[in-house]
C-alpha positions as CSV (number, residue, x, y, z in Angstrom):
1,X,10.8,30.6,-18.7
2,X,9.0,28.2,-20.9
3,X,9.4,25.4,-18.3
4,X,7.7,27.1,-15.4
5,X,3.9,27.1,-15.1
6,X,1.2,28.7,-13.0
7,X,-1.2,26.5,-11.1
8,X,-4.7,27.5,-10.0
9,X,-6.0,25.3,-7.2
10,X,-9.3,25.5,-5.3
11,X,-10.5,28.9,-4.1
12,X,-7.9,31.5,-4.3
13,X,-5.0,29.0,-3.9
14,X,-2.2,29.5,-6.4
15,X,1.1,27.9,-6.9
16,X,3.9,27.3,-9.3
17,X,5.4,24.2,-11.0
18,X,7.7,23.1,-13.8
19,X,7.9,20.5,-16.5
20,X,10.0,17.4,-15.7
21,X,9.1,15.6,-19.0
22,X,8.4,16.6,-22.6
23,X,5.0,14.9,-22.6
24,X,3.6,17.3,-19.9
25,X,4.4,16.0,-16.5
26,X,4.8,18.8,-14.0
27,X,6.3,18.8,-10.5
28,X,4.9,21.0,-7.8
29,X,4.4,21.3,-4.0
30,X,1.8,18.8,-2.9
31,X,0.0,21.2,-0.5
32,X,-0.9,23.5,-3.4
33,X,-3.4,20.9,-4.5
34,X,-5.4,20.9,-1.3
35,X,-6.2,17.2,-1.9
36,X,-7.7,17.9,-5.3
37,X,-7.1,15.5,-8.2
38,X,-7.7,18.2,-10.9
39,X,-6.4,21.7,-11.1
40,X,-5.8,24.3,-13.8
41,X,-2.3,24.9,-15.3
42,X,-1.3,28.0,-17.4
43,X,1.8,27.6,-19.5
44,X,4.2,30.4,-20.4
45,X,2.4,31.1,-23.7
46,X,-0.8,31.8,-21.7
47,X,-2.6,28.6,-22.6
48,X,-4.7,27.1,-19.9
49,X,-4.8,23.3,-19.4
50,X,-6.7,20.9,-17.2
51,X,-4.2,19.0,-15.2
52,X,-4.7,15.7,-13.5
53,X,-2.8,14.4,-10.4
54,X,-0.6,11.5,-11.4
55,X,1.2,10.7,-8.1
56,X,1.5,12.4,-4.7
57,X,4.2,12.0,-2.0
58,X,2.3,13.3,1.0
59,X,5.2,13.0,3.4
60,X,7.6,15.1,1.2
61,X,5.0,17.6,0.1
62,X,5.5,16.7,-3.6
63,X,3.2,16.0,-6.5
64,X,3.3,15.2,-10.2
65,X,0.6,16.6,-12.5
66,X,-0.1,15.7,-16.1
67,X,-1.3,17.9,-18.9
68,X,-1.8,16.9,-22.6
69,X,-1.3,18.7,-25.9
70,X,-1.8,17.1,-29.2
71,X,0.5,19.4,-31.1
72,X,3.2,20.4,-28.6
73,X,6.1,19.0,-26.7
74,X,7.0,20.8,-23.5
75,X,10.4,21.9,-22.3
76,X,11.5,20.1,-19.1
77,X,14.1,21.5,-16.7
78,X,17.2,19.4,-16.1
79,X,17.2,17.7,-12.6
80,X,20.5,17.9,-10.8
81,X,22.2,14.6,-9.9
82,X,24.4,16.2,-7.2
83,X,22.5,18.6,-4.9
84,X,25.3,20.9,-3.7
85,X,25.4,23.8,-6.2
86,X,28.5,25.4,-7.6
87,X,29.6,28.6,-5.8
88,X,26.4,28.2,-3.6
89,X,24.4,30.4,-6.0
90,X,20.8,29.4,-6.4
91,X,17.7,30.9,-8.1
92,X,14.0,30.5,-7.2
93,X,11.7,30.6,-10.3
94,X,8.0,31.1,-9.7
95,X,4.8,33.0,-10.3
96,X,3.9,34.6,-7.0
97,X,0.2,35.0,-6.3
98,X,-0.6,33.7,-9.8
99,X,1.2,36.6,-11.6
100,X,1.7,36.3,-15.3
101,X,5.3,37.5,-14.9
102,X,7.8,34.9,-13.7
103,X,9.6,35.9,-10.5
104,X,13.3,35.2,-10.3
105,X,14.9,35.4,-6.8
106,X,18.6,35.0,-6.6
107,X,19.9,33.5,-3.4
108,X,22.6,31.5,-1.6
109,X,22.5,27.8,-0.7
110,X,22.3,27.2,3.0
111,X,22.7,23.4,3.3
112,X,20.8,20.1,3.3
113,X,18.6,18.8,6.2
114,X,16.3,15.9,6.9
115,X,13.0,16.6,8.5
116,X,9.5,15.5,9.1
117,X,6.5,17.7,8.4
118,X,4.3,18.8,11.2
119,X,0.6,17.8,11.0
120,X,-1.7,20.8,10.6
121,X,-3.4,20.7,14.0
122,X,-6.3,22.8,12.8
123,X,-7.4,19.9,10.6
124,X,-7.6,17.7,13.7
125,X,-9.6,20.2,15.7
126,X,-6.8,20.5,18.2
127,X,-4.9,23.4,19.7
128,X,-1.2,23.2,20.2
129,X,-1.7,23.6,24.0
130,X,-3.8,20.5,24.0
131,X,-1.0,18.2,23.0
132,X,2.1,17.2,24.9
133,X,4.4,16.6,21.9
134,X,4.8,17.6,18.3
135,X,2.7,15.5,15.8
136,X,4.4,14.5,12.6
137,X,3.2,13.0,9.4
138,X,5.2,10.0,8.0
139,X,8.9,9.6,7.3
140,X,11.9,11.9,7.4
141,X,12.6,13.3,3.9
142,X,15.4,15.4,2.3
143,X,15.2,19.1,2.1
144,X,17.4,21.9,0.8
145,X,17.6,25.3,2.5
146,X,18.6,28.7,0.9
147,X,18.5,32.4,1.5
148,X,16.2,34.0,-1.1
149,X,13.1,36.2,-1.2
150,X,9.9,34.3,-1.4
151,X,6.2,35.2,-1.8
152,X,2.8,33.6,-1.7
153,X,2.3,31.4,-4.7
154,X,6.0,30.5,-5.1
155,X,5.3,27.0,-3.7
156,X,6.1,24.4,-6.3
157,X,8.6,26.6,-8.1
158,X,12.0,25.2,-9.0
159,X,15.2,26.2,-7.2
160,X,18.0,25.9,-9.7
161,X,21.8,26.0,-9.5
162,X,24.1,28.1,-11.6
163,X,24.0,25.4,-14.3
164,X,20.2,25.7,-14.6
165,X,19.6,22.3,-12.9
166,X,16.8,21.8,-10.3
167,X,18.1,21.1,-6.8
168,X,14.8,21.6,-4.9
169,X,11.1,22.2,-5.2
170,X,10.2,25.3,-3.1
171,X,7.7,24.6,-0.4
172,X,7.9,27.4,2.2
173,X,9.7,30.5,3.2
174,X,10.0,33.2,5.8
175,X,11.0,36.9,5.8
176,X,13.4,38.6,8.2
177,X,14.7,42.2,8.6
178,X,18.2,43.2,9.6
179,X,17.8,46.9,10.2
180,X,16.6,48.5,7.0
181,X,17.5,45.4,4.9
182,X,14.9,42.7,4.4
183,X,16.0,39.1,3.5
184,X,14.3,35.7,3.4
185,X,15.1,32.1,3.9
186,X,13.2,29.3,2.2
187,X,13.4,25.5,2.0
188,X,12.2,23.0,-0.5
189,X,11.9,19.3,-1.1
190,X,15.2,18.0,-2.4
191,X,15.5,16.9,-6.0
192,X,16.5,13.5,-4.6
193,X,12.9,13.0,-3.5
194,X,11.7,14.0,-7.0
195,X,14.0,11.5,-8.6
196,X,12.6,8.8,-6.4
197,X,9.0,9.8,-7.1
198,X,9.5,9.8,-10.9
199,X,11.1,6.3,-10.7
200,X,7.8,5.1,-9.3
201,X,6.1,6.1,-12.6
202,X,8.5,3.9,-14.7
């Protein structure tokens, strides 16, 4: 709980994130920042901090923020070295819609994929019917997929395995219904991409 934070972006945009170092570095989904270099972060004890963007992997929808505290070290989550979780059990931790209460969604691992992110055509002033093929931004990157309930504001939250290690950073999800039973599937940027981004800071 102490490792997961709430992020307030521009307008009504909210997201989640988590500490990756004791000195206040936070991983989150890049799209939550909406190209802003400064956002507000609220930690588990209710303290608000001004956060600065340190590094941004636009292709993999991943960002690292930095907050400072003179008198406190923060509690980072452990990052998995091997992505495949034991027993396929995973848990999404997040603060949906900026809620003070941390949301824990149990789920099942659904496998790894490599993909490229589609460009948001609305930013280009184009309609999908006006292009002949899909437009992608940048390189292929690693993602992890899982069955779990997700909500608005969960982007950037950690997806952990049964050992409490982060295997992915949640980026998007969708809901389905099988008769009276709702279920969801989400995917996130693989922890392998986070390891690579953190290496660039060393």
